[in-house]
LUMLUMDREN-2810 file (N, C-alpha, C; in Angstrom, 1 decimal):
<atoms>
<atom><aa>M</aa><ch>A</ch><at>N</at><xx>116.5</xx><yy>96.7</yy><zz>76.4</zz></atom>
<atom><aa>M</aa><ch>A</ch><at>CA</at><xx>116.6</xx><yy>97.4</yy><zz>77.6</zz></atom>
<atom><aa>M</aa><ch>A</ch><at>C</at><xx>116.4</xx><yy>96.4</yy><zz>78.7</zz></atom>
<atom><aa>K</aa><ch>A</ch><at>N</at><xx>117.3</xx><yy>96.4</yy><zz>79.7</zz></atom>
<atom><aa>K</aa><ch>A</ch><at>CA</at><xx>117.2</xx><yy>95.5</yy><zz>80.9</zz></atom>
<atom><aa>K</aa><ch>A</ch><at>C</at><xx>116.3</xx><yy>96.2</yy><zz>82.0</zz></atom>
<atom><aa>A</aa><ch>A</ch><at>N</at><xx>115.5</xx><yy>95.3</yy><zz>82.6</zz></atom>
<atom><aa>A</aa><ch>A</ch><at>CA</at><xx>114.6</xx><yy>95.8</yy><zz>83.6</zz></atom>
<atom><aa>A</aa><ch>A</ch><at>C</at><xx>114.5</xx><yy>94.9</yy><zz>84.8</zz></atom>
<atom><aa>A</aa><ch>A</ch><at>N</at><xx>114.3</xx><yy>95.4</yy><zz>86.0</zz></atom>
<atom><aa>A</aa><ch>A</ch><at>CA</at><xx>114.1</xx><yy>94.6</yy><zz>87.2</zz></atom>
<atom><aa>A</aa><ch>A</ch><at>C</at><xx>112.8</xx><yy>95.1</yy><zz>87.8</zz></atom>
<atom><aa>L</aa><ch>A</ch><at>N</at><xx>112.0</xx><yy>94.1</yy><zz>88.3</zz></atom>
<atom><aa>L</aa><ch>A</ch><at>CA</at><xx>110.7</xx><yy>94.5</yy><zz>88.9</zz></atom>
<atom><aa>L</aa><ch>A</ch><at>C</at><xx>110.9</xx><yy>94.2</yy><zz>90.4</zz></atom>
<atom><aa>V</aa><ch>A</ch><at>N</at><xx>110.5</xx><yy>95.1</yy><zz>91.3</zz></atom>
<atom><aa>V</aa><ch>A</ch><at>CA</at><xx>110.7</xx><yy>95.0</yy><zz>92.7</zz></atom>
<atom><aa>V</aa><ch>A</ch><at>C</at><xx>109.3</xx><yy>95.2</yy><zz>93.4</zz></atom>
<atom><aa>L</aa><ch>A</ch><at>N</at><xx>109.0</xx><yy>94.3</yy><zz>94.3</zz></atom>
<atom><aa>L</aa><ch>A</ch><at>CA</at><xx>107.8</xx><yy>94.4</yy><zz>95.1</zz></atom>
<atom><aa>L</aa><ch>A</ch><at>C</at><xx>108.1</xx><yy>93.9</yy><zz>96.5</zz></atom>
<atom><aa>D</aa><ch>A</ch><at>N</at><xx>107.5</xx><yy>94.5</yy><zz>97.5</zz></atom>
<atom><aa>D</aa><ch>A</ch><at>CA</at><xx>107.8</xx><yy>94.2</yy><zz>98.9</zz></atom>
<atom><aa>D</aa><ch>A</ch><at>C</at><xx>107.7</xx><yy>92.7</yy><zz>99.2</zz></atom>
<atom><aa>W</aa><ch>A</ch><at>N</at><xx>106.6</xx><yy>92.1</yy><zz>98.9</zz></atom>
<atom><aa>W</aa><ch>A</ch><at>CA</at><xx>106.5</xx><yy>90.6</yy><zz>99.1</zz></atom>
<atom><aa>W</aa><ch>A</ch><at>C</at><xx>105.5</xx><yy>90.0</yy><zz>98.2</zz></atom>
<atom><aa>L</aa><ch>A</ch><at>N</at><xx>105.6</xx><yy>88.8</yy><zz>97.9</zz></atom>
<atom><aa>L</aa><ch>A</ch><at>CA</at><xx>104.7</xx><yy>88.0</yy><zz>97.0</zz></atom>
<atom><aa>L</aa><ch>A</ch><at>C</at><xx>104.1</xx><yy>86.9</yy><zz>97.9</zz></atom>
<atom><aa>T</aa><ch>A</ch><at>N</at><xx>103.0</xx><yy>87.3</yy><zz>98.5</zz></atom>
<atom><aa>T</aa><ch>A</ch><at>CA</at><xx>102.4</xx><yy>86.3</yy><zz>99.5</zz></atom>
<atom><aa>T</aa><ch>A</ch><at>C</at><xx>100.9</xx><yy>86.1</yy><zz>99.2</zz></atom>
<atom><aa>G</aa><ch>A</ch><at>N</at><xx>100.4</xx><yy>86.7</yy><zz>98.1</zz></atom>
<atom><aa>G</aa><ch>A</ch><at>CA</at><xx>99.0</xx><yy>86.5</yy><zz>97.7</zz></atom>
<atom><aa>G</aa><ch>A</ch><at>C</at><xx>98.7</xx><yy>87.4</yy><zz>96.6</zz></atom>
<atom><aa>M</aa><ch>A</ch><at>N</at><xx>97.5</xx><yy>87.4</yy><zz>96.0</zz></atom>
<atom><aa>M</aa><ch>A</ch><at>CA</at><xx>97.1</xx><yy>88.2</yy><zz>94.9</zz></atom>
<atom><aa>M</aa><ch>A</ch><at>C</at><xx>96.2</xx><yy>89.4</yy><zz>95.4</zz></atom>
<atom><aa>R</aa><ch>A</ch><at>N</at><xx>96.8</xx><yy>90.5</yy><zz>95.7</zz></atom>
<atom><aa>R</aa><ch>A</ch><at>CA</at><xx>96.1</xx><yy>91.7</yy><zz>96.0</zz></atom>
<atom><aa>R</aa><ch>A</ch><at>C</at><xx>96.5</xx><yy>92.8</yy><zz>95.0</zz></atom>
<atom><aa>G</aa><ch>A</ch><at>N</at><xx>96.3</xx><yy>94.0</yy><zz>95.3</zz></atom>
<atom><aa>G</aa><ch>A</ch><at>CA</at><xx>96.4</xx><yy>95.1</yy><zz>94.4</zz></atom>
<atom><aa>G</aa><ch>A</ch><at>C</at><xx>97.8</xx><yy>95.2</yy><zz>93.8</zz></atom>
<atom><aa>G</aa><ch>A</ch><at>N</at><xx>98.9</xx><yy>95.2</yy><zz>94.6</zz></atom>
<atom><aa>G</aa><ch>A</ch><at>CA</at><xx>100.2</xx><yy>95.3</yy><zz>94.2</zz></atom>
<atom><aa>G</aa><ch>A</ch><at>C</at><xx>100.6</xx><yy>94.2</yy><zz>93.2</zz></atom>
<atom><aa>E</aa><ch>A</ch><at>N</at><xx>100.2</xx><yy>93.0</yy><zz>93.5</zz></atom>
<atom><aa>E</aa><ch>A</ch><at>CA</at><xx>100.5</xx><yy>91.8</yy><zz>92.7</zz></atom>
<atom><aa>E</aa><ch>A</ch><at>C</at><xx>99.8</xx><yy>91.9</yy><zz>91.4</zz></atom>
<atom><aa>R</aa><ch>A</ch><at>N</at><xx>98.6</xx><yy>92.5</yy><zz>91.3</zz></atom>
<atom><aa>R</aa><ch>A</ch><at>CA</at><xx>97.9</xx><yy>92.7</yy><zz>90.1</zz></atom>
<atom><aa>R</aa><ch>A</ch><at>C</at><xx>98.6</xx><yy>93.7</yy><zz>89.2</zz></atom>
<atom><aa>V</aa><ch>A</ch><at>N</at><xx>99.1</xx><yy>94.8</yy><zz>89.8</zz></atom>
<atom><aa>V</aa><ch>A</ch><at>CA</at><xx>99.9</xx><yy>95.8</yy><zz>89.1</zz></atom>
<atom><aa>V</aa><ch>A</ch><at>C</at><xx>101.2</xx><yy>95.1</yy><zz>88.6</zz></atom>
<atom><aa>L</aa><ch>A</ch><at>N</at><xx>101.8</xx><yy>94.3</yy><zz>89.4</zz></atom>
<atom><aa>L</aa><ch>A</ch><at>CA</at><xx>103.0</xx><yy>93.5</yy><zz>89.0</zz></atom>
<atom><aa>L</aa><ch>A</ch><at>C</at><xx>102.7</xx><yy>92.7</yy><zz>87.7</zz></atom>
<atom><aa>E</aa><ch>A</ch><at>N</at><xx>101.5</xx><yy>92.1</yy><zz>87.6</zz></atom>
<atom><aa>E</aa><ch>A</ch><at>CA</at><xx>101.2</xx><yy>91.3</yy><zz>86.4</zz></atom>
<atom><aa>E</aa><ch>A</ch><at>C</at><xx>101.2</xx><yy>92.2</yy><zz>85.2</zz></atom>
<atom><aa>A</aa><ch>A</ch><at>N</at><xx>100.8</xx><yy>93.4</yy><zz>85.3</zz></atom>
<atom><aa>A</aa><ch>A</ch><at>CA</at><xx>100.8</xx><yy>94.3</yy><zz>84.1</zz></atom>
<atom><aa>A</aa><ch>A</ch><at>C</at><xx>102.2</xx><yy>94.6</yy><zz>83.7</zz></atom>
<atom><aa>F</aa><ch>A</ch><at>N</at><xx>103.1</xx><yy>94.8</yy><zz>84.7</zz></atom>
<atom><aa>F</aa><ch>A</ch><at>CA</at><xx>104.5</xx><yy>95.1</yy><zz>84.4</zz></atom>
<atom><aa>F</aa><ch>A</ch><at>C</at><xx>105.2</xx><yy>93.8</yy><zz>83.9</zz></atom>
<atom><aa>C</aa><ch>A</ch><at>N</at><xx>104.8</xx><yy>92.7</yy><zz>84.3</zz></atom>
<atom><aa>C</aa><ch>A</ch><at>CA</at><xx>105.3</xx><yy>91.4</yy><zz>83.8</zz></atom>
<atom><aa>C</aa><ch>A</ch><at>C</at><xx>105.0</xx><yy>91.3</yy><zz>82.3</zz></atom>
<atom><aa>E</aa><ch>A</ch><at>N</at><xx>103.8</xx><yy>91.7</yy><zz>81.9</zz></atom>
<atom><aa>E</aa><ch>A</ch><at>CA</at><xx>103.4</xx><yy>91.7</yy><zz>80.5</zz></atom>
<atom><aa>E</aa><ch>A</ch><at>C</at><xx>104.3</xx><yy>92.7</yy><zz>79.7</zz></atom>
<atom><aa>L</aa><ch>A</ch><at>N</at><xx>104.6</xx><yy>93.9</yy><zz>80.3</zz></atom>
<atom><aa>L</aa><ch>A</ch><at>CA</at><xx>105.4</xx><yy>94.9</yy><zz>79.6</zz></atom>
<atom><aa>L</aa><ch>A</ch><at>C</at><xx>106.8</xx><yy>94.5</yy><zz>79.5</zz></atom>
<atom><aa>F</aa><ch>A</ch><at>N</at><xx>107.3</xx><yy>93.8</yy><zz>80.5</zz></atom>
<atom><aa>F</aa><ch>A</ch><at>CA</at><xx>108.8</xx><yy>93.4</yy><zz>80.6</zz></atom>
<atom><aa>F</aa><ch>A</ch><at>C</at><xx>108.9</xx><yy>91.9</yy><zz>80.8</zz></atom>
<atom><aa>P</aa><ch>A</ch><at>N</at><xx>108.7</xx><yy>91.1</yy><zz>79.7</zz></atom>
<atom><aa>P</aa><ch>A</ch><at>CA</at><xx>108.6</xx><yy>89.7</yy><zz>79.9</zz></atom>
<atom><aa>P</aa><ch>A</ch><at>C</at><xx>110.0</xx><yy>89.0</yy><zz>80.3</zz></atom>
<atom><aa>E</aa><ch>A</ch><at>N</at><xx>111.1</xx><yy>89.7</yy><zz>80.1</zz></atom>
<atom><aa>E</aa><ch>A</ch><at>CA</at><xx>112.4</xx><yy>89.2</yy><zz>80.5</zz></atom>
<atom><aa>E</aa><ch>A</ch><at>C</at><xx>112.9</xx><yy>89.6</yy><zz>81.9</zz></atom>
<atom><aa>A</aa><ch>A</ch><at>N</at><xx>112.1</xx><yy>90.5</yy><zz>82.5</zz></atom>
<atom><aa>A</aa><ch>A</ch><at>CA</at><xx>112.5</xx><yy>91.1</yy><zz>83.8</zz></atom>
<atom><aa>A</aa><ch>A</ch><at>C</at><xx>112.5</xx><yy>90.1</yy><zz>84.9</zz></atom>
<atom><aa>E</aa><ch>A</ch><at>N</at><xx>113.5</xx><yy>90.2</yy><zz>85.8</zz></atom>
<atom><aa>E</aa><ch>A</ch><at>CA</at><xx>113.5</xx><yy>89.4</yy><zz>87.0</zz></atom>
<atom><aa>E</aa><ch>A</ch><at>C</at><xx>112.7</xx><yy>90.2</yy><zz>88.1</zz></atom>
<atom><aa>I</aa><ch>A</ch><at>N</at><xx>112.2</xx><yy>89.4</yy><zz>89.1</zz></atom>
<atom><aa>I</aa><ch>A</ch><at>CA</at><xx>111.4</xx><yy>90.0</yy><zz>90.2</zz></atom>
<atom><aa>I</aa><ch>A</ch><at>C</at><xx>112.2</xx><yy>89.9</yy><zz>91.4</zz></atom>
<atom><aa>F</aa><ch>A</ch><at>N</at><xx>112.4</xx><yy>91.0</yy><zz>92.2</zz></atom>
<atom><aa>F</aa><ch>A</ch><at>CA</at><xx>113.1</xx><yy>91.0</yy><zz>93.4</zz></atom>
<atom><aa>F</aa><ch>A</ch><at>C</at><xx>112.1</xx><yy>91.3</yy><zz>94.5</zz></atom>
<atom><aa>T</aa><ch>A</ch><at>N</at><xx>112.2</xx><yy>90.5</yy><zz>95.6</zz></atom>
<atom><aa>T</aa><ch>A</ch><at>CA</at><xx>111.2</xx><yy>90.7</yy><zz>96.7</zz></atom>
<atom><aa>T</aa><ch>A</ch><at>C</at><xx>111.8</xx><yy>90.2</yy><zz>98.0</zz></atom>
<atom><aa>L</aa><ch>A</ch><at>N</at><xx>111.2</xx><yy>90.7</yy><zz>99.1</zz></atom>
<atom><aa>L</aa><ch>A</ch><at>CA</at><xx>111.7</xx><yy>90.2</yy><zz>100.4</zz></atom>
<atom><aa>L</aa><ch>A</ch><at>C</at><xx>111.2</xx><yy>88.7</yy><zz>100.7</zz></atom>
<atom><aa>F</aa><ch>A</ch><at>N</at><xx>110.0</xx><yy>88.4</yy><zz>100.4</zz></atom>
<atom><aa>F</aa><ch>A</ch><at>CA</at><xx>109.4</xx><yy>87.1</yy><zz>100.6</zz></atom>
<atom><aa>F</aa><ch>A</ch><at>C</at><xx>108.6</xx><yy>86.6</yy><zz>99.4</zz></atom>
<atom><aa>H</aa><ch>A</ch><at>N</at><xx>108.7</xx><yy>85.4</yy><zz>99.1</zz></atom>
<atom><aa>H</aa><ch>A</ch><at>CA</at><xx>108.0</xx><yy>84.8</yy><zz>98.0</zz></atom>
<atom><aa>H</aa><ch>A</ch><at>C</at><xx>107.4</xx><yy>83.4</yy><zz>98.4</zz></atom>
<atom><aa>F</aa><ch>A</ch><at>N</at><xx>106.1</xx><yy>83.3</yy><zz>98.6</zz></atom>
<atom><aa>F</aa><ch>A</ch><at>CA</at><xx>105.5</xx><yy>82.1</yy><zz>98.9</zz></atom>
<atom><aa>F</aa><ch>A</ch><at>C</at><xx>105.0</xx><yy>81.5</yy><zz>97.6</zz></atom>
<atom><aa>K</aa><ch>A</ch><at>N</at><xx>105.7</xx><yy>80.5</yy><zz>97.1</zz></atom>
<atom><aa>K</aa><ch>A</ch><at>CA</at><xx>105.5</xx><yy>79.9</yy><zz>95.8</zz></atom>
<atom><aa>K</aa><ch>A</ch><at>C</at><xx>104.0</xx><yy>79.4</yy><zz>95.7</zz></atom>
<atom><aa>G</aa><ch>A</ch><at>N</at><xx>103.4</xx><yy>79.7</yy><zz>94.6</zz></atom>
<atom><aa>G</aa><ch>A</ch><at>CA</at><xx>102.1</xx><yy>79.2</yy><zz>94.3</zz></atom>
<atom><aa>G</aa><ch>A</ch><at>C</at><xx>101.0</xx><yy>80.2</yy><zz>94.8</zz></atom>
<atom><aa>M</aa><ch>A</ch><at>N</at><xx>101.4</xx><yy>81.3</yy><zz>95.5</zz></atom>
<atom><aa>M</aa><ch>A</ch><at>CA</at><xx>100.4</xx><yy>82.2</yy><zz>96.0</zz></atom>
<atom><aa>M</aa><ch>A</ch><at>C</at><xx>100.1</xx><yy>83.4</yy><zz>95.1</zz></atom>
<atom><aa>V</aa><ch>A</ch><at>N</at><xx>100.9</xx><yy>83.5</yy><zz>94.0</zz></atom>
<atom><aa>V</aa><ch>A</ch><at>CA</at><xx>100.6</xx><yy>84.6</yy><zz>93.0</zz></atom>
<atom><aa>V</aa><ch>A</ch><at>C</at><xx>100.3</xx><yy>84.0</yy><zz>91.7</zz></atom>
<atom><aa>S</aa><ch>A</ch><at>N</at><xx>99.9</xx><yy>84.8</yy><zz>90.7</zz></atom>
<atom><aa>S</aa><ch>A</ch><at>CA</at><xx>99.4</xx><yy>84.3</yy><zz>89.4</zz></atom>
<atom><aa>S</aa><ch>A</ch><at>C</at><xx>100.5</xx><yy>83.6</yy><zz>88.7</zz></atom>
<atom><aa>P</aa><ch>A</ch><at>N</at><xx>100.1</xx><yy>82.7</yy><zz>87.7</zz></atom>
<atom><aa>P</aa><ch>A</ch><at>CA</at><xx>101.1</xx><yy>82.0</yy><zz>86.9</zz></atom>
<atom><aa>P</aa><ch>A</ch><at>C</at><xx>102.0</xx><yy>82.9</yy><zz>86.1</zz></atom>
<atom><aa>L</aa><ch>A</ch><at>N</at><xx>101.4</xx><yy>84.1</yy><zz>85.7</zz></atom>
<atom><aa>L</aa><ch>A</ch><at>CA</at><xx>102.2</xx><yy>85.1</yy><zz>84.9</zz></atom>
<atom><aa>L</aa><ch>A</ch><at>C</at><xx>103.3</xx><yy>85.6</yy><zz>85.8</zz></atom>
<atom><aa>N</aa><ch>A</ch><at>N</at><xx>103.0</xx><yy>85.9</yy><zz>87.1</zz></atom>
<atom><aa>N</aa><ch>A</ch><at>CA</at><xx>104.1</xx><yy>86.4</yy><zz>88.0</zz></atom>
<atom><aa>N</aa><ch>A</ch><at>C</at><xx>105.1</xx><yy>85.3</yy><zz>88.3</zz></atom>
<atom><aa>E</aa><ch>A</ch><at>N</at><xx>104.6</xx><yy>84.1</yy><zz>88.5</zz></atom>
<atom><aa>E</aa><ch>A</ch><at>CA</at><xx>105.4</xx><yy>82.9</yy><zz>88.8</zz></atom>
<atom><aa>E</aa><ch>A</ch><at>C</at><xx>106.3</xx><yy>82.5</yy><zz>87.6</zz></atom>
<atom><aa>S</aa><ch>A</ch><at>N</at><xx>105.9</xx><yy>82.9</yy><zz>86.4</zz></atom>
<atom><aa>S</aa><ch>A</ch><at>CA</at><xx>106.7</xx><yy>82.6</yy><zz>85.2</zz></atom>
<atom><aa>S</aa><ch>A</ch><at>C</at><xx>108.1</xx><yy>83.3</yy><zz>85.1</zz></atom>
<atom><aa>H</aa><ch>A</ch><at>N</at><xx>108.2</xx><yy>84.4</yy><zz>85.8</zz></atom>
<atom><aa>H</aa><ch>A</ch><at>CA</at><xx>109.4</xx><yy>85.2</yy><zz>85.9</zz></atom>
<atom><aa>H</aa><ch>A</ch><at>C</at><xx>110.4</xx><yy>84.6</yy><zz>86.9</zz></atom>
<atom><aa>K</aa><ch>A</ch><at>N</at><xx>111.7</xx><yy>84.9</yy><zz>86.7</zz></atom>
<atom><aa>K</aa><ch>A</ch><at>CA</at><xx>112.6</xx><yy>84.5</yy><zz>87.7</zz></atom>
<atom><aa>K</aa><ch>A</ch><at>C</at><xx>112.4</xx><yy>85.4</yy><zz>88.9</zz></atom>
<atom><aa>I</aa><ch>A</ch><at>N</at><xx>112.2</xx><yy>84.8</yy><zz>90.1</zz></atom>
<atom><aa>I</aa><ch>A</ch><at>CA</at><xx>111.9</xx><yy>85.5</yy><zz>91.3</zz></atom>
<atom><aa>I</aa><ch>A</ch><at>C</at><xx>113.1</xx><yy>85.3</yy><zz>92.3</zz></atom>
<atom><aa>R</aa><ch>A</ch><at>N</at><xx>113.6</xx><yy>86.4</yy><zz>92.8</zz></atom>
<atom><aa>R</aa><ch>A</ch><at>CA</at><xx>114.7</xx><yy>86.3</yy><zz>93.8</zz></atom>
<atom><aa>R</aa><ch>A</ch><at>C</at><xx>114.2</xx><yy>86.9</yy><zz>95.1</zz></atom>
<atom><aa>S</aa><ch>A</ch><at>N</at><xx>114.2</xx><yy>86.1</yy><zz>96.1</zz></atom>
<atom><aa>S</aa><ch>A</ch><at>CA</at><xx>113.8</xx><yy>86.6</yy><zz>97.4</zz></atom>
<atom><aa>S</aa><ch>A</ch><at>C</at><xx>115.1</xx><yy>87.0</yy><zz>98.2</zz></atom>
<atom><aa>S</aa><ch>A</ch><at>N</at><xx>114.8</xx><yy>87.8</yy><zz>99.3</zz></atom>
<atom><aa>S</aa><ch>A</ch><at>CA</at><xx>115.9</xx><yy>88.3</yy><zz>100.1</zz></atom>
<atom><aa>S</aa><ch>A</ch><at>C</at><xx>116.5</xx><yy>87.3</yy><zz>101.0</zz></atom>
<atom><aa>F</aa><ch>A</ch><at>N</at><xx>117.6</xx><yy>87.6</yy><zz>101.7</zz></atom>
<atom><aa>F</aa><ch>A</ch><at>CA</at><xx>118.2</xx><yy>86.8</yy><zz>102.7</zz></atom>
<atom><aa>F</aa><ch>A</ch><at>C</at><xx>117.3</xx><yy>86.5</yy><zz>103.8</zz></atom>
<atom><aa>L</aa><ch>A</ch><at>N</at><xx>116.3</xx><yy>87.3</yy><zz>104.1</zz></atom>
<atom><aa>L</aa><ch>A</ch><at>CA</at><xx>115.4</xx><yy>87.1</yy><zz>105.2</zz></atom>
<atom><aa>L</aa><ch>A</ch><at>C</at><xx>114.6</xx><yy>85.8</yy><zz>105.0</zz></atom>
<atom><aa>Q</aa><ch>A</ch><at>N</at><xx>114.2</xx><yy>85.5</yy><zz>103.8</zz></atom>
<atom><aa>Q</aa><ch>A</ch><at>CA</at><xx>113.5</xx><yy>84.3</yy><zz>103.5</zz></atom>
<atom><aa>Q</aa><ch>A</ch><at>C</at><xx>114.4</xx><yy>83.1</yy><zz>103.7</zz></atom>
<atom><aa>R</aa><ch>A</ch><at>N</at><xx>115.6</xx><yy>83.2</yy><zz>103.4</zz></atom>
<atom><aa>R</aa><ch>A</ch><at>CA</at><xx>116.5</xx><yy>82.1</yy><zz>103.5</zz></atom>
<atom><aa>R</aa><ch>A</ch><at>C</at><xx>117.0</xx><yy>81.9</yy><zz>105.0</zz></atom>
<atom><aa>R</aa><ch>A</ch><at>N</at><xx>116.6</xx><yy>82.8</yy><zz>105.9</zz></atom>
<atom><aa>R</aa><ch>A</ch><at>CA</at><xx>116.9</xx><yy>82.6</yy><zz>107.3</zz></atom>
<atom><aa>R</aa><ch>A</ch><at>C</at><xx>115.9</xx><yy>81.7</yy><zz>108.1</zz></atom>
<atom><aa>G</aa><ch>A</ch><at>N</at><xx>115.1</xx><yy>81.0</yy><zz>107.3</zz></atom>
<atom><aa>G</aa><ch>A</ch><at>CA</at><xx>114.2</xx><yy>80.0</yy><zz>107.9</zz></atom>
<atom><aa>G</aa><ch>A</ch><at>C</at><xx>112.8</xx><yy>80.5</yy><zz>108.1</zz></atom>
<atom><aa>L</aa><ch>A</ch><at>N</at><xx>112.4</xx><yy>81.7</yy><zz>107.6</zz></atom>
<atom><aa>L</aa><ch>A</ch><at>CA</at><xx>111.1</xx><yy>82.1</yy><zz>107.7</zz></atom>
<atom><aa>L</aa><ch>A</ch><at>C</at><xx>110.2</xx><yy>81.3</yy><zz>106.7</zz></atom>
<atom><aa>P</aa><ch>A</ch><at>N</at><xx>108.9</xx><yy>81.3</yy><zz>106.9</zz></atom>
<atom><aa>P</aa><ch>A</ch><at>CA</at><xx>108.0</xx><yy>80.5</yy><zz>106.0</zz></atom>
<atom><aa>P</aa><ch>A</ch><at>C</at><xx>108.2</xx><yy>80.8</yy><zz>104.6</zz></atom>
<atom><aa>G</aa><ch>A</ch><at>N</at><xx>108.0</xx><yy>79.8</yy><zz>103.7</zz></atom>
<atom><aa>G</aa><ch>A</ch><at>CA</at><xx>108.0</xx><yy>80.1</yy><zz>102.3</zz></atom>
<atom><aa>G</aa><ch>A</ch><at>C</at><xx>109.0</xx><yy>79.3</yy><zz>101.6</zz></atom>
</atoms>
């Protein structure tokens, strides 16, 4: 089964990012889609997945 994980932003380790960790364990092959991703600000487990940020990040915003 193919799965994608979606979270609003990955900018630190708070509640949503901890829930994402649990889903990363359940779906080890899933890609993560997010608006913004600040590399190194989330857990190694979350960072081990392929993370795709939105066009907003590529428009020159921090991260």
